[in-house]
MIDOSE-1310 file (N, C-alpha, C; in nm, 2 decimals, decimal comma, always signed):
residues 203
mtdt	-2,45/+1,17/-2,20/-2,37/+1,16/-2,31/-2,54/+1,16/-2,43; -2,49/+1,28/-2,52/-2,62/+1,29/-2,59/-2,52/+1,27/-2,75; -2,63/+1,18/-2,86/-2,57/+1,23/-2,99/-2,71/+1,26/-3,07; -2,71/+1,27/-3,20/-2,84/+1,26/-3,24/-2,96/+1,19/-3,16
hlti	-2,92/+1,07/-3,19/-3,04/+0,95/-3,16/-3,03/+0,91/-3,00; -2,89/+0,88/-2,95/-2,89/+0,82/-2,84/-2,87/+0,92/-2,72; -2,88/+0,87/-2,59/-2,90/+0,94/-2,48/-2,82/+0,88/-2,39; -2,73/+0,87/-2,31/-2,68/+0,82/-2,21/-2,69/+0,88/-2,07
rkat	-2,78/+0,85/-1,98/-2,80/+0,90/-1,83/-2,80/+0,82/-1,76; -2,80/+0,84/-1,62/-2,84/+0,74/-1,51/-2,95/+0,75/-1,51; -2,99/+0,59/-1,43/-3,07/+0,51/-1,45/-3,17/+0,55/-1,35; -3,30/+0,57/-1,31/-3,38/+0,58/-1,20/-3,46/+0,48/-1,17
psdl	-3,57/+0,46/-1,08/-3,65/+0,40/-1,04/-3,75/+0,34/-1,13; -3,75/+0,44/-1,24/-3,89/+0,45/-1,34/-3,84/+0,37/-1,45; -3,73/+0,37/-1,44/-3,66/+0,24/-1,56/-3,68/+0,16/-1,54; -3,73/+0,10/-1,39/-3,74/-0,04/-1,36/-3,78/-0,16/-1,49
dsiv	-3,89/-0,14/-1,53/-3,96/-0,25/-1,60/-3,86/-0,26/-1,76; -3,80/-0,12/-1,79/-3,75/-0,13/-1,89/-3,55/-0,20/-1,89; -3,53/-0,18/-1,77/-3,40/-0,20/-1,74/-3,39/-0,34/-1,66; -3,47/-0,41/-1,58/-3,48/-0,56/-1,56/-3,44/-0,62/-1,66
pliy	-3,50/-0,65/-1,74/-3,47/-0,79/-1,85/-3,33/-0,75/-1,91; -3,27/-0,61/-1,93/-3,18/-0,61/-1,99/-3,02/-0,66/-1,88; -3,07/-0,59/-1,78/-2,99/-0,67/-1,66/-2,98/-0,81/-1,69; -3,11/-0,86/-1,68/-3,09/-1,00/-1,66/-3,04/-1,10/-1,80
ssgp	-3,02/-1,02/-1,90/-2,99/-1,08/-2,05/-2,83/-1,09/-2,03; -2,79/-1,01/-1,90/-2,67/-0,95/-1,96/-2,56/-1,11/-1,91; -2,66/-1,15/-1,84/-2,60/-1,32/-1,78/-2,69/-1,39/-1,74; -2,83/-1,44/-1,82/-2,92/-1,51/-1,78/-2,88/-1,64/-1,70
kaws	-2,77/-1,72/-1,71/-2,74/-1,84/-1,65/-2,66/-1,83/-1,53; -2,63/-1,74/-1,52/-2,56/-1,68/-1,35/-2,68/-1,62/-1,27; -2,79/-1,55/-1,35/-2,87/-1,51/-1,27/-2,94/-1,60/-1,23; -2,99/-1,68/-1,28/-3,09/-1,77/-1,25/-3,04/-1,89/-1,17
fvfq	-2,88/-1,94/-1,22/-2,82/-2,00/-1,09/-2,83/-1,96/-0,96; -2,81/-1,84/-0,94/-2,79/-1,80/-0,81/-2,98/-1,76/-0,74; -3,05/-1,68/-0,81/-3,13/-1,63/-0,78/-3,25/-1,72/-0,77; -3,27/-1,81/-0,84/-3,40/-1,92/-0,83/-3,38/-1,98/-0,78
egkk	-3,50/-1,94/-0,66/-3,52/-2,05/-0,55/-3,68/-2,05/-0,51; -3,71/-2,18/-0,47/-3,88/-2,19/-0,45/-3,95/-2,16/-0,56; -4,04/-2,05/-0,52/-4,11/-1,98/-0,62/-4,06/-1,82/-0,65; -3,95/-1,78/-0,63/-3,87/-1,67/-0,65/-3,78/-1,69/-0,77
taid	-3,78/-1,60/-0,84/-3,70/-1,62/-0,98/-3,57/-1,50/-0,98; -3,54/-1,51/-1,07/-3,40/-1,40/-1,04/-3,45/-1,23/-1,10; -3,58/-1,26/-1,19/-3,67/-1,13/-1,21/-3,72/-1,10/-1,07; -3,77/-1,17/-1,00/-3,84/-1,12/-0,85/-3,74/-1,04/-0,81
flnt	-3,64/-1,12/-0,79/-3,50/-1,04/-0,72/-3,41/-0,91/-0,75; -3,46/-0,90/-0,92/-3,39/-0,79/-0,94/-3,54/-0,65/-0,93; -3,63/-0,69/-0,98/-3,74/-0,60/-0,96/-3,75/-0,54/-0,83; -3,75/-0,61/-0,74/-3,73/-0,57/-0,58/-3,61/-0,51/-0,55
syvh	-3,53/-0,53/-0,57/-3,40/-0,50/-0,50/-3,31/-0,36/-0,59; -3,39/-0,36/-0,76/-3,31/-0,27/-0,81/-3,36/-0,14/-0,74; -3,50/-0,10/-0,75/-3,55/-0,01/-0,65/-3,50/+0,09/-0,53; -3,46/-0,06/-0,48/-3,36/+0,02/-0,32/-3,21/+0,04/-0,34
rgnt	-3,16/+0,15/-0,26/-3,05/+0,20/-0,27/-2,95/+0,11/-0,20; -2,83/+0,09/-0,23/-2,70/+0,03/-0,13/-2,69/-0,13/-0,17; -2,71/-0,15/-0,28/-2,69/-0,30/-0,31/-2,65/-0,29/-0,46; -2,58/-0,41/-0,51/-2,55/-0,45/-0,62/-2,62/-0,39/-0,80
vsyt	-2,75/-0,44/-0,75/-2,84/-0,39/-0,90/-2,95/-0,30/-0,85; -2,89/-0,17/-0,72/-2,97/-0,09/-0,72/-2,98/+0,04/-0,86; -3,06/+0,09/-0,88/-3,07/+0,18/-0,99/-2,96/+0,30/-0,98; -2,88/+0,29/-0,86/-2,81/+0,40/-0,83/-2,61/+0,37/-0,90
nhfv	-2,62/+0,27/-0,92/-2,50/+0,19/-0,96/-2,51/+0,19/-1,10; -2,62/+0,21/-1,20/-2,65/+0,19/-1,32/-2,70/+0,31/-1,43; -2,67/+0,32/-1,54/-2,69/+0,42/-1,64/-2,75/+0,34/-1,76; -2,85/+0,42/-1,81/-2,90/+0,37/-1,94/-2,87/+0,42/-2,04
aeie	-2,84/+0,34/-2,19/-2,93/+0,42/-2,33/-3,03/+0,43/-2,36; -3,07/+0,56/-2,42/-3,22/+0,57/-2,46/-3,22/+0,63/-2,56; -3,28/+0,59/-2,64/-3,36/+0,63/-2,80/-3,46/+0,71/-2,82; -3,50/+0,82/-2,82/-3,63/+0,89/-2,82/-3,71/+0,82/-2,71
grvv	-3,66/+0,86/-2,60/-3,70/+0,81/-2,49/-3,77/+0,67/-2,45; -3,72/+0,58/-2,54/-3,71/+0,42/-2,52/-3,56/+0,37/-2,44; -3,56/+0,34/-2,35/-3,42/+0,22/-2,32/-3,40/+0,12/-2,37; -3,29/+0,16/-2,46/-3,20/+0,04/-2,54/-3,09/-0,04/-2,46
gsil	-3,01/+0,03/-2,36/-2,92/-0,08/-2,30/-2,89/-0,04/-2,17; -2,80/-0,09/-2,11/-2,75/-0,08/-1,94/-2,63/-0,08/-1,94; -2,60/-0,07/-1,85/-2,43/-0,05/-1,76/-2,40/-0,02/-1,64; -2,36/-0,10/-1,58/-2,30/-0,08/-1,42/-2,15/+0,01/-1,43
sytq	-2,13/+0,07/-1,35/-2,00/+0,06/-1,29/-1,96/+0,05/-1,12; -1,88/-0,01/-1,08/-1,83/-0,06/-0,95/-1,67/+0,01/-0,93; -1,67/+0,02/-0,81/-1,52/+0,08/-0,75/-1,49/+0,02/-0,64; -1,36/-0,02/-0,59/-1,41/-0,08/-0,40/-1,30/+0,08/-0,36
psfl	-1,36/+0,09/-0,24/-1,41/-0,01/-0,18/-1,55/+0,00/-0,14; -1,61/+0,08/-0,20/-1,75/+0,07/-0,23/-1,80/-0,05/-0,26; -1,81/-0,14/-0,33/-1,83/-0,24/-0,36/-1,88/-0,37/-0,25; -1,79/-0,31/-0,15/-1,76/-0,41/-0,03/-1,90/-0,38/+0,04
altl	-1,95/-0,24/+0,06/-2,06/-0,19/+0,13/-2,19/-0,25/+0,02; -2,21/-0,21/-0,09/-2,26/-0,28/-0,17/-2,33/-0,41/-0,16; -2,23/-0,51/-0,14/-2,26/-0,65/-0,13/-2,32/-0,68/+0,00; -2,26/-0,57/+0,11/-2,36/-0,60/+0,22/-2,47/-0,59/+0,23
gtaf	-2,52/-0,47/+0,13/-2,66/-0,47/+0,10/-2,74/-0,52/+0,01; -2,66/-0,59/-0,09/-2,73/-0,76/-0,16/-2,75/-0,86/-0,03; -2,63/-0,88/+0,03/-2,69/-0,96/+0,14/-2,82/-0,93/+0,24; -2,84/-0,86/+0,25/-3,00/-0,80/+0,35/-3,10/-0,79/+0,24
rils	-3,07/-0,75/+0,14/-3,21/-0,79/+0,02/-3,21/-0,91/+0,00; -3,14/-1,01/-0,01/-3,12/-1,15/-0,04/-3,20/-1,20/+0,10; -3,17/-1,18/+0,17/-3,26/-1,20/+0,32/-3,42/-1,15/+0,30; -3,44/-1,01/+0,28/-3,58/-0,99/+0,27/-3,66/-1,02/+0,18
vygi	-3,60/-1,07/+0,07/-3,66/-1,15/-0,05/-3,69/-1,27/-0,02; -3,61/-1,38/+0,07/-3,58/-1,51/+0,00/-3,61/-1,59/+0,18; -3,63/-1,48/+0,29/-3,63/-1,56/+0,42/-3,56/-1,65/+0,47; -3,61/-1,77/+0,48/-3,52/-1,88/+0,57/-3,43/-1,96/+0,45
rapk	-3,49/-1,92/+0,32/-3,44/-2,00/+0,20/-3,31/-1,87/+0,16; -3,28/-1,79/+0,22/-3,19/-1,72/+0,17/-3,01/-1,77/+0,23; -3,00/-1,86/+0,32/-2,90/-1,92/+0,31/-2,81/-1,98/+0,18; -2,93/-2,07/+0,15/-2,93/-2,16/-0,02/-2,85/-2,03/-0,15
vmar	-2,94/-1,92/-0,12/-2,92/-1,82/-0,26/-2,77/-1,77/-0,21; -2,76/-1,70/-0,09/-2,64/-1,66/-0,06/-2,49/-1,80/-0,09; -2,50/-1,91/-0,08/-2,43/-2,01/-0,11/-2,39/-2,04/-0,27; -2,49/-2,00/-0,35/-2,46/-2,01/-0,48/-2,42/-1,85/-0,53
glkt	-2,42/-1,79/-0,45/-2,38/-1,64/-0,49/-2,23/-1,62/-0,46; -2,19/-1,70/-0,37/-2,07/-1,73/-0,33/-1,97/-1,83/-0,43; -2,04/-1,90/-0,45/-1,97/-2,01/-0,56/-1,94/-1,91/-0,72; -2,09/-1,84/-0,75/-2,03/-1,76/-0,88/-1,92/-1,63/-0,87
etii	-1,91/-1,61/-0,74/-1,79/-1,53/-0,72/-1,68/-1,59/-0,75; -1,66/-1,70/-0,74/-1,52/-1,79/-0,77/-1,53/-1,73/-0,96; -1,61/-1,72/-1,04/-1,63/-1,70/-1,14/-1,60/-1,62/-1,15; -1,70/-1,48/-1,12/-1,72/-1,36/-1,12/-1,68/-1,30/-1,02
qppk	-1,55/-1,21/-1,02/-1,49/-1,19/-0,87/-1,55/-1,06/-0,88; -1,52/-0,99/-0,74/-1,50/-0,88/-0,70/-1,41/-0,79/-0,78; -1,46/-0,69/-0,80/-1,34/-0,59/-0,88/-1,22/-0,55/-0,80; -1,10/-0,54/-0,87/-1,00/-0,53/-0,81/-0,99/-0,38/-0,72
sgcl	-0,86/-0,37/-0,63/-0,87/-0,22/-0,56/-0,82/-0,13/-0,70; -0,83/-0,02/-0,74/-0,80/+0,11/-0,83/-0,86/+0,03/-0,98; -0,95/-0,03/-0,95/-0,97/-0,04/-1,12/-1,12/-0,01/-1,09; -1,14/+0,03/-1,23/-1,30/+0,04/-1,28/-1,35/-0,04/-1,34
ylgh	-1,47/-0,11/-1,22/-1,52/-0,26/-1,31/-1,66/-0,20/-1,41; -1,69/-0,23/-1,48/-1,80/-0,24/-1,59/-1,89/-0,36/-1,58; -2,02/-0,37/-1,56/-2,07/-0,48/-1,56/-2,24/-0,43/-1,63; -2,30/-0,56/-1,60/-2,48/-0,56/-1,65/-2,46/-0,49/-1,82
iavl	-2,31/-0,52/-1,87/-2,36/-0,45/-2,06/-2,46/-0,52/-2,11; -2,59/-0,47/-2,16/-2,69/-0,52/-2,27/-2,77/-0,41/-2,33; -2,77/-0,49/-2,46/-2,87/-0,39/-2,56/-2,96/-0,48/-2,59; -3,07/-0,42/-2,61/-3,21/-0,50/-2,68/-3,17/-0,54/-2,77
eser	-3,19/-0,68/-2,82/-3,21/-0,76/-2,93/-3,19/-0,67/-3,09; -3,32/-0,62/-3,09/-3,33/-0,53/-3,19/-3,27/-0,43/-3,22; -3,19/-0,33/-3,13/-3,14/-0,24/-3,12/-2,96/-0,26/-3,15; -2,92/-0,41/-3,14/-2,75/-0,41/-3,14/-2,72/-0,44/-3,26
nkgi	-2,59/-0,45/-3,25/-2,51/-0,43/-3,37/-2,50/-0,25/-3,47; -2,55/-0,18/-3,36/-2,58/-0,02/-3,37/-2,43/+0,05/-3,31; -2,35/+0,03/-3,25/-2,25/+0,08/-3,16/-2,30/+0,12/-3,03; -2,44/+0,08/-2,97/-2,46/+0,15/-2,81/-2,38/+0,07/-2,72
akkl	-2,38/-0,02/-2,72/-2,26/-0,13/-2,62/-2,13/-0,05/-2,60; -2,08/+0,01/-2,74/-1,96/+0,07/-2,73/-1,96/+0,20/-2,66; -2,06/+0,28/-2,76/-2,08/+0,43/-2,63/-2,09/+0,40/-2,51; -2,17/+0,30/-2,46/-2,20/+0,29/-2,32/-2,07/+0,31/-2,23
iesm	-2,00/+0,19/-2,29/-1,86/+0,17/-2,24/-1,78/+0,29/-2,22; -1,76/+0,35/-2,33/-1,67/+0,48/-2,34/-1,72/+0,61/-2,24; -1,88/+0,59/-2,25/-1,91/+0,65/-2,18/-1,85/+0,68/-2,01; -1,88/+0,57/-2,01/-1,84/+0,52/-1,84/-1,66/+0,55/-1,83
inke	-1,60/+0,51/-1,92/-1,44/+0,53/-1,92/-1,44/+0,69/-1,94; -1,49/+0,75/-1,99/-1,47/+0,93/-1,96/-1,51/+1,00/-1,87; -1,65/+0,92/-1,76/-1,68/+0,98/-1,66/-1,55/+0,97/-1,53; -1,51/+0,84/-1,55/-1,44/+0,81/-1,45/-1,29/+0,81/-1,49
tkyk	-1,22/+0,94/-1,50/-1,11/+0,94/-1,54/-1,00/+0,94/-1,49; -1,04/+0,92/-1,36/-0,91/+0,92/-1,23/-0,83/+0,74/-1,24; -0,97/+0,62/-1,31/-0,90/+0,53/-1,30/-0,81/+0,49/-1,42; -0,70/+0,41/-1,42/-0,61/+0,38/-1,57/-0,64/+0,21/-1,57
tvsl	-0,72/+0,16/-1,52/-0,73/+0,00/-1,55/-0,90/+0,02/-1,52; -0,97/-0,05/-1,65/-1,10/-0,07/-1,64/-1,11/-0,23/-1,68; -1,21/-0,28/-1,62/-1,20/-0,42/-1,63/-1,37/-0,46/-1,70; -1,39/-0,58/-1,68/-1,52/-0,65/-1,66/-1,53/-0,81/-1,69
dvsa	-1,61/-0,91/-1,68/-1,63/-1,03/-1,70/-1,70/-1,05/-1,81; -1,68/-1,13/-1,92/-1,79/-1,22/-2,01/-1,80/-1,33/-2,04; -1,92/-1,36/-2,08/-1,95/-1,57/-2,07/-1,88/-1,58/-2,17; -1,78/-1,72/-2,18/-1,71/-1,75/-2,29/-1,76/-1,79/-2,36
enqp	-1,90/-1,80/-2,37/-1,99/-1,84/-2,43/-2,05/-1,73/-2,56; -2,03/-1,59/-2,51/-2,10/-1,45/-2,57/-1,95/-1,43/-2,68; -1,94/-1,49/-2,76/-1,86/-1,46/-2,84/-1,86/-1,29/-2,92; -1,98/-1,28/-2,97/-1,98/-1,08/-3,04/-1,91/-1,00/-2,89
aisl	-2,01/-1,06/-2,78/-1,93/-0,93/-2,72/-1,80/-0,93/-2,67; -1,74/-1,04/-2,65/-1,58/-1,08/-2,63/-1,52/-0,99/-2,77; -1,60/-1,02/-2,86/-1,52/-0,95/-3,00/-1,54/-0,83/-2,98; -1,61/-0,74/-2,94/-1,68/-0,59/-2,92/-1,55/-0,54/-2,79
yqkl	-1,54/-0,62/-2,72/-1,45/-0,57/-2,60/-1,32/-0,57/-2,64; -1,26/-0,69/-2,70/-1,15/-0,66/-2,79/-1,13/-0,54/-2,88; -1,20/-0,52/-2,99/-1,19/-0,40/-3,07/-1,17/-0,30/-2,97; -1,22/-0,29/-2,87/-1,22/-0,14/-2,76/-1,08/-0,20/-2,67
gfqi	-0,99/-0,27/-2,71/-0,87/-0,28/-2,66/-0,86/-0,36/-2,50; -0,99/-0,42/-2,46/-1,00/-0,50/-2,35/-0,89/-0,63/-2,40; -0,80/-0,68/-2,28/-0,75/-0,82/-2,32/-0,78/-0,92/-2,20; -0,81/-1,05/-2,27/-0,89/-1,16/-2,16/-0,75/-1,20/-2,10
kvtr	-0,73/-1,17/-1,94/-0,63/-1,18/-1,87/-0,62/-1,32/-1,81; -0,75/-1,36/-1,80/-0,78/-1,50/-1,71/-0,90/-1,57/-1,75; -0,91/-1,70/-1,74/-1,04/-1,74/-1,80/-1,07/-1,82/-1,67; -1,19/-1,84/-1,57/-1,22/-1,90/-1,50/-1,35/-1,99/-1,52
hplg	-1,33/-2,10/-1,49/-1,41/-2,23/-1,52/-1,52/-2,26/-1,37; -1,57/-2,32/-1,41/-1,75/-2,36/-1,25/-1,64/-2,47/-1,24; -1,62/-2,51/-1,14/-1,60/-2,63/-1,06/-1,73/-2,74/-1,00; -1,76/-2,79/-1,06/-1,86/-2,89/-0,99/-2,03/-2,86/-1,04
wegi	-2,03/-2,72/-1,13/-2,13/-2,71/-1,16/-2,13/-2,66/-1,29; -2,05/-2,74/-1,39/-2,03/-2,71/-1,52/-2,17/-2,75/-1,63; -2,19/-2,64/-1,69/-2,30/-2,61/-1,75/-2,42/-2,59/-1,73; -2,39/-2,54/-1,65/-2,50/-2,44/-1,53/-2,44/-2,28/-1,49
ipsh	-2,32/-2,27/-1,51/-2,24/-2,18/-1,53/-2,17/-2,17/-1,63; -2,15/-2,08/-1,74/-2,08/-2,11/-1,82/-1,94/-2,03/-1,77; -1,80/-2,09/-1,82/-1,66/-2,01/-1,81/-1,62/-1,87/-1,83; -1,59/-1,80/-1,74/-1,61/-1,66/-1,78/-1,47/-1,56/-1,79
hyme	-1,43/-1,49/-1,94/-1,32/-1,45/-1,93/-1,32/-1,32/-1,83; -1,18/-1,28/-1,78/-1,17/-1,18/-1,72/-1,09/-1,06/-1,81; -1,15/-0,98/-1,81/-1,07/-0,87/-1,93/-1,05/-0,75/-1,87; -0,92/-0,67/-1,91/-0,89/-0,54/-1,88/-0,83/-0,46/-2,01
kqi	-0,87/-0,35/-1,97/-0,81/-0,24/-2,07/-0,69/-0,15/-1,96; -0,58/-0,06/-2,04/-0,53/+0,02/-1,99/-0,55/+0,14/-2,05; -0,60/+0,23/-1,98/-0,63/+0,37/-2,03/-0,47/+0,48/-2,04
């Protein structure tokens, strides 16, 4: 998708330095909760896994918004059953990055999945929606979401999760026709991961 200034295209490995901070900014508390282990940070995990195929943070799942050659936004889309294979690939990436510490990371990942659950069958799931702070309120996130919906026309339900603390994003999604279906609250680690709204839109 292209307009006068904005281009939306598939992400590539060369977008690494631009897109990883955006992906992290899409849910920094959750990213850090799961992937901060020992001397390794969430950014370390994202940097090493983004350039590999076959995992949930791979460049192959992402699209970027670009203005005059500069990456200003990110988004990804998942569907079942491919998500299951990607999750397995992510487990291998965790083993590769964290070694003997990997079980701790995986355990926190499973905890987080009680808040941010895998996509439903027959549903287009959107994630890692982020825009550079300097470029917000310009309609970029809206165009990213619409681009994904227009690309995957066979799906009648589109879903996403959003932090209950992120009111600007919630308002945007509601304006685009998404409705809050359920709010999931952390049990036992309140304050580390925020509650999340699961939202759906019917096409």
